[in-house]
Structure formats: structure tokens, C-alpha cells
N, CA, C and O atoms as a printed pandas DataFrame, in Angstrom:
     atom_number atom_name residue_name chain_id  residue_number  x_coord  y_coord  z_coord
0              1         N          MET        A               1    9.047    4.239    9.725
1              2        CA          MET        A               1    7.823    4.804   10.238
2              3         C          MET        A               1    6.873    5.173    9.102
3              4         O          MET        A               1    5.656    5.063    9.247
4              5         N          ILE        A               2    7.423    5.605    7.985
5              6        CA          ILE        A               2    6.576    5.959    6.841
6              7         C          ILE        A               2    5.825    4.729    6.332
7              8         O          ILE        A               2    4.645    4.816    5.991
8              9         N          LEU        A               3    6.503    3.598    6.281
9             10        CA          LEU        A               3    5.839    2.374    5.821
10            11         C          LEU        A               3    4.756    1.931    6.792
11            12         O          LEU        A               3    3.727    1.403    6.371
12            13         N          ILE        A               4    4.972    2.135    8.071
13            14        CA          ILE        A               4    3.951    1.797    9.071
14            15         C          ILE        A               4    2.732    2.692    8.873
15            16         O          ILE        A               4    1.601    2.207    8.856
16            17         N          ALA        A               5    2.957    3.996    8.722
17            18        CA          ALA        A               5    1.846    4.936    8.523
18            19         C          ALA        A               5    1.112    4.638    7.221
19            20         O          ALA        A               5   -0.118    4.661    7.182
20            21         N          ALA        A               6    1.858    4.361    6.156
21            22        CA          ALA        A               6    1.224    4.048    4.872
22            23         C          ALA        A               6    0.387    2.782    4.978
23            24         O          ALA        A               6   -0.734    2.733    4.472
24            25         N          GLY        A               7    0.918    1.772    5.625
25            26        CA          GLY        A               7    0.177    0.523    5.795
26            27         C          GLY        A               7   -1.101    0.721    6.586
27            28         O          GLY        A               7   -2.131    0.121    6.276
28            29         N          GLU        A               8   -1.035    1.560    7.606
29            30        CA          GLU        A               8   -2.229    1.847    8.411
30            31         C          GLU        A               8   -3.288    2.553    7.573
31            32         O          GLU        A               8   -4.473    2.235    7.669
32            33         N          GLU        A               9   -2.867    3.502    6.757
33            34        CA          GLU        A               9   -3.818    4.220    5.905
34            35         C          GLU        A               9   -4.402    3.298    4.830
35            36         O          GLU        A               9   -5.576    3.416    4.481
36            37         N          LEU        A              10   -3.592    2.392    4.313
37            38        CA          LEU        A              10   -4.118    1.428    3.339
38            39         C          LEU        A              10   -5.213    0.575    3.983
39            40         O          LEU        A              10   -6.237    0.290    3.363
40            41         N          LYS        A              11   -4.985    0.177    5.219
41            42        CA          LYS        A              11   -6.004   -0.597    5.938
42            43         C          LYS        A              11   -7.289    0.213    6.095
43            44         O          LYS        A              11   -8.386   -0.315    5.912
44            45         N          ASN        A              12   -7.151    1.498    6.434
45            46        CA          ASN        A              12   -8.325    2.355    6.598
46            47         C          ASN        A              12   -9.092    2.508    5.284
47            48         O          ASN        A              12  -10.320    2.420    5.265
48            49         N          ILE        A              13   -8.376    2.732    4.204
49            50        CA          ILE        A              13   -9.014    2.870    2.885
50            51         C          ILE        A              13   -9.717    1.573    2.522
51            52         O          ILE        A              13  -10.848    1.590    2.036
52            53         N          ASP        A              14   -9.054    0.455    2.755
53            54        CA          ASP        A              14   -9.635   -0.847    2.429
54            55         C          ASP        A              14  -10.925   -1.071    3.208
55            56         O          ASP        A              14  -11.909   -1.568    2.661
56            57         N          ARG        A              15  -10.915   -0.703    4.485
57            58        CA          ARG        A              15  -12.115   -0.836    5.316
58            59         C          ARG        A              15  -13.243    0.049    4.807
59            60         O          ARG        A              15  -14.382   -0.400    4.678
60            61         N          LYS        A              16  -12.926    1.299    4.520
61            62        CA          LYS        A              16  -13.943    2.266    4.090
62            63         C          LYS        A              16  -14.541    1.921    2.734
63            64         O          LYS        A              16  -15.706    2.224    2.473
64            65         N          THR        A              17  -13.755    1.290    1.872
65            66        CA          THR        A              17  -14.258    0.936    0.535
66            67         C          THR        A              17  -14.698   -0.520    0.467
67            68         O          THR        A              17  -14.982   -1.047   -0.609
68            69         N          GLU        A              18  -14.750   -1.158    1.626
69            70        CA          GLU        A              18  -15.163   -2.563    1.735
70            71         C          GLU        A              18  -14.359   -3.466    0.789
71            72         O          GLU        A              18  -14.886   -4.425    0.225
72            73         N          GLY        A              19  -13.085   -3.139    0.633
73            74        CA          GLY        A              19  -12.184   -3.954   -0.172
74            75         C          GLY        A              19  -12.343   -3.806   -1.671
75            76         O          GLY        A              19  -11.658   -4.486   -2.435
76            77         N          LYS        A              20  -13.233   -2.934   -2.106
77            78        CA          LYS        A              20  -13.541   -2.835   -3.540
78            79         C          LYS        A              20  -12.560   -1.969   -4.324
79            80         O          LYS        A              20  -12.299   -2.246   -5.495
80            81         N          LEU        A              21  -12.020   -0.939   -3.707
81            82        CA          LEU        A              21  -11.135   -0.036   -4.442
82            83         C          LEU        A              21   -9.862   -0.736   -4.882
83            84         O          LEU        A              21   -9.484   -0.659   -6.051
84            85         N          PHE        A              22   -9.208   -1.405   -3.973
85            86        CA          PHE        A              22   -7.927   -2.026   -4.297
86            87         C          PHE        A              22   -8.069   -3.177   -5.286
87            88         O          PHE        A              22   -7.121   -3.493   -6.003
88            89         N          GLN        A              23   -9.227   -3.798   -5.333
89            90        CA          GLN        A              23   -9.462   -4.881   -6.299
90            91         C          GLN        A              23   -9.324   -4.376   -7.730
91            92         O          GLN        A              23   -8.986   -5.142   -8.633
92            93         N          GLN        A              24   -9.583   -3.105   -7.934
93            94        CA          GLN        A              24   -9.515   -2.519   -9.276
94            95         C          GLN        A              24   -8.085   -2.264   -9.734
95            96         O          GLN        A              24   -7.857   -1.934  -10.898
96            97         N          TYR        A              25   -7.134   -2.412   -8.844
97            98        CA          TYR        A              25   -5.730   -2.117   -9.137
98            99         C          TYR        A              25   -4.847   -3.280   -8.685
99           100         O          TYR        A              25   -4.167   -3.188   -7.663
100          101         N          PRO        A              26   -4.860   -4.370   -9.448
101          102        CA          PRO        A              26   -4.158   -5.587   -9.021
102          103         C          PRO        A              26   -2.641   -5.569   -9.206
103          104         O          PRO        A              26   -1.975   -6.547   -8.864
104          105         N          ALA        A              27   -2.087   -4.497   -9.731
105          106        CA          ALA        A              27   -0.632   -4.442   -9.932
106          107         C          ALA        A              27    0.127   -4.418   -8.613
107          108         O          ALA        A              27    1.319   -4.724   -8.567
108          109         N          VAL        A              28   -0.573   -4.050   -7.534
109          110        CA          VAL        A              28    0.051   -3.960   -6.210
110          111         C          VAL        A              28   -0.498   -5.071   -5.332
111          112         O          VAL        A              28   -1.689   -5.379   -5.363
112          113         N          ARG        A              29    0.382   -5.661   -4.559
113          114        CA          ARG        A              29   -0.044   -6.670   -3.578
114          115         C          ARG        A              29   -0.484   -5.921   -2.317
115          116         O          ARG        A              29    0.293   -5.767   -1.375
116          117         N          TRP        A              30   -1.733   -5.458   -2.308
117          118        CA          TRP        A              30   -2.242   -4.615   -1.235
118          119         C          TRP        A              30   -2.215   -5.324    0.114
119          120         O          TRP        A              30   -1.838   -4.725    1.122
120          121         N          ARG        A              31   -2.604   -6.575    0.141
121          122        CA          ARG        A              31   -2.600   -7.326    1.410
122          123         C          ARG        A              31   -1.178   -7.409    1.960
123          124         O          ARG        A              31   -0.961   -7.308    3.168
124          125         N          GLY        A              32   -0.220   -7.593    1.065
125          126        CA          GLY        A              32    1.179   -7.635    1.491
126          127         C          GLY        A              32    1.632   -6.307    2.067
127          128         O          GLY        A              32    2.364   -6.273    3.055
128          129         N          ALA        A              33    1.197   -5.209    1.452
129          130        CA          ALA        A              33    1.559   -3.880    1.944
130          131         C          ALA        A              33    0.947   -3.631    3.319
131          132         O          ALA        A              33    1.594   -3.074    4.206
132          133         N          MET        A              34   -0.300   -4.048    3.485
133          134        CA          MET        A              34   -0.953   -3.884    4.785
134          135         C          MET        A              34   -0.301   -4.787    5.832
135          136         O          MET        A              34   -0.154   -4.402    6.993
136          137         N          GLY        A              35    0.079   -5.967    5.416
137          138        CA          GLY        A              35    0.735   -6.897    6.326
138          139         C          GLY        A              35    2.125   -6.430    6.726
139          140         O          GLY        A              35    2.580   -6.690    7.840
140          141         N          MET        A              36    2.799   -5.736    5.810
141          142        CA          MET        A              36    4.132   -5.204    6.107
142          143         C          MET        A              36    4.055   -4.235    7.281
143          144         O          MET        A              36    4.966   -4.175    8.106
144          145         N          ARG        A              37    2.969   -3.483    7.350
145          146        CA          ARG        A              37    2.775   -2.560    8.468
146          147         C          ARG        A              37    2.807   -3.319    9.781
147          148         O          ARG        A              37    3.454   -2.890   10.736
148          149         N          ASP        A              38    2.111   -4.445    9.831
149          150        CA          ASP        A              38    2.052   -5.231   11.058
150          151         C          ASP        A              38    3.418   -5.797   11.429
151          152         O          ASP        A              38    3.810   -5.791   12.596
152          153         N          VAL        A              39    4.129   -6.282   10.432
153          154        CA          VAL        A              39    5.467   -6.832   10.682
154          155         C          VAL        A              39    6.389   -5.750   11.227
155          156         O          VAL        A              39    7.097   -5.964   12.212
156          157         N          LEU        A              40    6.378   -4.586   10.582
157          158        CA          LEU        A              40    7.264   -3.505   11.030
158          159         C          LEU        A              40    6.879   -2.986   12.406
159          160         O          LEU        A              40    7.750   -2.665   13.214
160          161         N          ALA        A              41    5.593   -2.902   12.676
161          162        CA          ALA        A              41    5.141   -2.347   13.948
162          163         C          ALA        A              41    5.320   -3.312   15.111
163          164         O          ALA        A              41    5.566   -2.886   16.240
164          165         N          HIS        A              42    5.200   -4.597   14.847
165          166        CA          HIS        A              42    5.169   -5.553   15.955
166          167         C          HIS        A              42    6.412   -6.436   16.081
167          168         O          HIS        A              42    6.693   -6.955   17.161
168          169         N          THR        A              43    7.145   -6.606   15.005
169          170        CA          THR        A              43    8.349   -7.451   15.074
170          171         C          THR        A              43    9.539   -6.741   14.433
171          172         O          THR        A              43   10.324   -7.346   13.702
172          173         N          TYR        A              44    9.654   -5.461   14.721
173          174        CA          TYR        A              44   10.649   -4.606   14.083
174          175         C          TYR        A              44   12.062   -5.179   14.146
175          176         O          TYR        A              44   12.798   -5.115   13.161
176          177         N          PHE        A              45   12.443   -5.731   15.276
177          178        CA          PHE        A              45   13.823   -6.189   15.438
178          179         C          PHE        A              45   14.093   -7.519   14.732
179          180         O          PHE        A              45   15.227   -7.997   14.716
180          181         N          HIS        A              46   13.059   -8.107   14.155
181          182        CA          HIS        A              46   13.229   -9.357   13.429
182          183         C          HIS        A              46   13.034   -9.192   11.930
183          184         O          HIS        A              46   12.932  -10.183   11.206
184          185         N          VAL        A              47   12.981   -7.957   11.459
185          186        CA          VAL        A              47   12.792   -7.677   10.042
186          187         C          VAL        A              47   14.089   -7.956    9.303
187          188         O          VAL        A              47   15.168   -7.567    9.750
188          189         N          ASP        A              48   13.975   -8.632    8.175
189          190        CA          ASP        A              48   15.122   -8.903    7.321
190          191         C          ASP        A              48   15.416   -7.626    6.522
191          192         O          ASP        A              48   14.642   -7.249    5.642
192          193         N          ALA        A              49   16.517   -6.975    6.829
193          194        CA          ALA        A              49   16.855   -5.687    6.220
194          195         C          ALA        A              49   16.994   -5.792    4.700
195          196         O          ALA        A              49   16.592   -4.882    3.976
196          197         N          GLU        A              50   17.554   -6.890    4.223
197          198        CA          GLU        A              50   17.718   -7.057    2.780
198          199         C          GLU        A              50   16.356   -7.198    2.091
199          200         O          GLU        A              50   16.131   -6.631    1.022
200          201         N          GLN        A              51   15.469   -7.947    2.705
201          202        CA          GLN        A              51   14.126   -8.103    2.147
202          203         C          GLN        A              51   13.390   -6.756    2.143
203          204         O          GLN        A              51   12.719   -6.418    1.168
204          205         N          LEU        A              52   13.515   -6.005    3.214
205          206        CA          LEU        A              52   12.883   -4.688    3.294
206          207         C          LEU        A              52   13.459   -3.756    2.233
207          208         O          LEU        A              52   12.715   -3.009    1.598
208          209         N          PHE        A              53   14.766   -3.792    2.036
209          210        CA          PHE        A              53   15.398   -2.977    0.998
210          211         C          PHE        A              53   14.845   -3.345   -0.375
211          212         O          PHE        A              53   14.523   -2.465   -1.173
212          213         N          ASN        A              54   14.736   -4.641   -0.649
213          214        CA          ASN        A              54   14.218   -5.071   -1.951
214          215         C          ASN        A              54   12.769   -4.650   -2.159
215          216         O          ASN        A              54   12.383   -4.291   -3.271
216          217         N          ILE        A              55   11.972   -4.691   -1.109
217          218        CA          ILE        A              55   10.585   -4.224   -1.207
218          219         C          ILE        A              55   10.566   -2.742   -1.551
219          220         O          ILE        A              55    9.823   -2.314   -2.435
220          221         N          CYS        A              56   11.376   -1.967   -0.861
221          222        CA          CYS        A              56   11.425   -0.527   -1.126
222          223         C          CYS        A              56   11.913   -0.237   -2.540
223          224         O          CYS        A              56   11.395    0.655   -3.211
224          225         N          LYS        A              57   12.890   -0.976   -2.978
225          226        CA          LYS        A              57   13.478   -0.758   -4.298
226          227         C          LYS        A              57   12.554   -1.224   -5.422
227          228         O          LYS        A              57   12.427   -0.546   -6.442
228          229         N          ASN        A              58   11.914   -2.372   -5.242
229          230        CA          ASN        A              58   11.173   -2.992   -6.340
230          231         C          ASN        A              58    9.662   -2.782   -6.290
231          232         O          ASN        A              58    9.019   -2.684   -7.335
232          233         N          ASP        A              59    9.093   -2.713   -5.098
233          234        CA          ASP        A              59    7.632   -2.662   -4.988
234          235         C          ASP        A              59    7.080   -1.262   -4.747
235          236         O          ASP        A              59    5.996   -0.939   -5.233
236          237         N          ILE        A              60    7.786   -0.449   -4.027
237          238        CA          ILE        A              60    7.282    0.889   -3.705
238          239         C          ILE        A              60    7.087    1.745   -4.962
239          240         O          ILE        A              60    6.075    2.439   -5.050
240          241         N          PRO        A              61    8.002    1.731   -5.938
241          242        CA          PRO        A              61    7.754    2.541   -7.145
242          243         C          PRO        A              61    6.455    2.145   -7.874
243          244         O          PRO        A              61    5.739    3.008   -8.381
244          245         N          THR        A              62    6.163    0.859   -7.922
245          246        CA          THR        A              62    4.915    0.405   -8.544
246          247         C          THR        A              62    3.720    0.887   -7.743
247          248         O          THR        A              62    2.709    1.302   -8.311
248          249         N          MET        A              63    3.835    0.833   -6.424
249          250        CA          MET        A              63    2.743    1.293   -5.577
250          251         C          MET        A              63    2.502    2.789   -5.769
251          252         O          MET        A              63    1.356    3.223   -5.884
252          253         N          ILE        A              64    3.560    3.568   -5.805
253          254        CA          ILE        A              64    3.417    5.011   -5.993
254          255         C          ILE        A              64    2.735    5.306   -7.323
255          256         O          ILE        A              64    1.809    6.115   -7.381
256          257         N          ALA        A              65    3.188    4.656   -8.386
257          258        CA          ALA        A              65    2.581    4.866   -9.708
258          259         C          ALA        A              65    1.108    4.469   -9.701
259          260         O          ALA        A              65    0.275    5.153  -10.297
260          261         N          THR        A              66    0.791    3.378   -9.037
261          262        CA          THR        A              66   -0.596    2.917   -8.963
262          263         C          THR        A              66   -1.445    3.886   -8.156
263          264         O          THR        A              66   -2.582    4.169   -8.533
264          265         N          LEU        A              67   -0.915    4.395   -7.058
265          266        CA          LEU        A              67   -1.650    5.374   -6.249
266          267         C          LEU        A              67   -1.902    6.658   -7.045
267          268         O          LEU        A              67   -2.966    7.265   -6.928
268          269         N          GLU        A              68   -0.933    7.063   -7.842
269          270        CA          GLU        A              68   -1.130    8.243   -8.694
270          271         C          GLU        A              68   -2.240    7.990   -9.713
271          272         O          GLU        A              68   -3.055    8.873   -9.977
272          273         N          THR        A              69   -2.272    6.791  -10.283
273          274        CA          THR        A              69   -3.341    6.419  -11.216
274          275         C          THR        A              69   -4.686    6.417  -10.504
275          276         O          THR        A              69   -5.681    6.902  -11.044
276          277         N          MET        A              70   -4.714    5.876   -9.302
277          278        CA          MET        A              70   -5.955    5.848   -8.529
278          279         C          MET        A              70   -6.477    7.258   -8.278
279          280         O          MET        A              70   -7.667    7.522   -8.450
280          281         N          LEU        A              71   -5.597    8.157   -7.874
281          282        CA          LEU        A              71   -6.010    9.536   -7.635
282          283         C          LEU        A              71   -6.567   10.178   -8.902
283          284         O          LEU        A              71   -7.598   10.849   -8.874
284          285         N          SER        A              72   -5.874    9.960   -9.999
285          286        CA          SER        A              72   -6.334   10.492  -11.278
286          287         C          SER        A              72   -7.702    9.932  -11.656
287          288         O          SER        A              72   -8.581   10.670  -12.100
288          289         N          ASP        A              73   -7.874    8.634  -11.480
289          290        CA          ASP        A              73   -9.154    7.994  -11.789
290          291         C          ASP        A              73  -10.277    8.533  -10.911
291          292         O          ASP        A              73  -11.382    8.775  -11.395
292          293         N          LEU        A              74   -9.998    8.721   -9.621
293          294        CA          LEU        A              74  -11.004    9.237   -8.698
294          295         C          LEU        A              74  -11.355   10.691   -9.024
295          296         O          LEU        A              74  -12.521   11.079   -8.948
296          297         N          GLN        A              75  -10.361   11.489   -9.383
297          298        CA          GLN        A              75  -10.632   12.873   -9.771
298          299         C          GLN        A              75  -11.458   12.926  -11.045
299          300         O          GLN        A              75  -12.361   13.754  -11.168
300          301         N          GLN        A              76  -11.158   12.055  -11.984
301          302        CA          GLN        A              76  -11.918   11.982  -13.234
302          303         C          GLN        A              76  -13.368   11.573  -12.957
303          304         O          GLN        A              76  -14.291   12.119  -13.560
304          305         N          ALA        A              77  -13.565   10.636  -12.068
305          306        CA          ALA        A              77  -14.916   10.177  -11.723
306          307         C          ALA        A              77  -15.710   11.303  -11.065
307          308         O          ALA        A              77  -16.914   11.425  -11.291
308          309         N          GLU        A              78  -15.049   12.119  -10.259
309          310        CA          GLU        A              78  -15.729   13.250   -9.620
310          311         C          GLU        A              78  -16.199   14.278  -10.641
311          312         O          GLU        A              78  -17.245   14.902  -10.466
312          313         N          ARG        A              79  -15.429   14.449  -11.701
313          314        CA          ARG        A              79  -15.772   15.422  -12.749
314          315         C          ARG        A              79  -16.969   14.967  -13.574
315          316         O          ARG        A              79  -17.709   15.786  -14.120
316          317         N          ASN        A              80  -17.147   13.659  -13.658
317          318        CA          ASN        A              80  -18.218   13.134  -14.507
318          319         C          ASN        A              80  -19.516   13.037  -13.801
319          320         O          ASN        A              80  -20.510   12.612  -14.391
């Protein structure tokens, strides 16, 4: 459920920033993260558990680090 909620919020951010914010942070496959939300929400019983585990293990830490960088960058921009 957390991945579904995160994917939905990523879609909202992408819409509000007209796709420009995520372009600045190419370390994450944003479209893939947003698409994962759709897969989990609509075809939950057909999700490959091993693939999902690997995404959580390998991709989520990079996403978290990138989101932390984004927050820091946005806070810095507000100060300037």
C-alpha cells in the first residue's frame, strides 16, 4: 500500500511541475515508479514477488536518497 500511495503522489508532483522537477534528478526511473503504482493497484495478484523484492531492495534506497536531495535543493532555493 505504501508503494501505491507513493506512486500516486509521484504522479501528482509530476503533473503539478509539468514533468520538469523529475527531469532534474535522472538517477531514479520516475516513470517506472509511477507505473509500479498502476501495476500494484490494478494487477496485484499477478505481481512477481521476486521482482518486487528486488525493486524494494535495489531501487527504493536510491529513490529515498534522491528525494532527500530534492527536498534539500528545494529548501535551499526557498532561502535564496
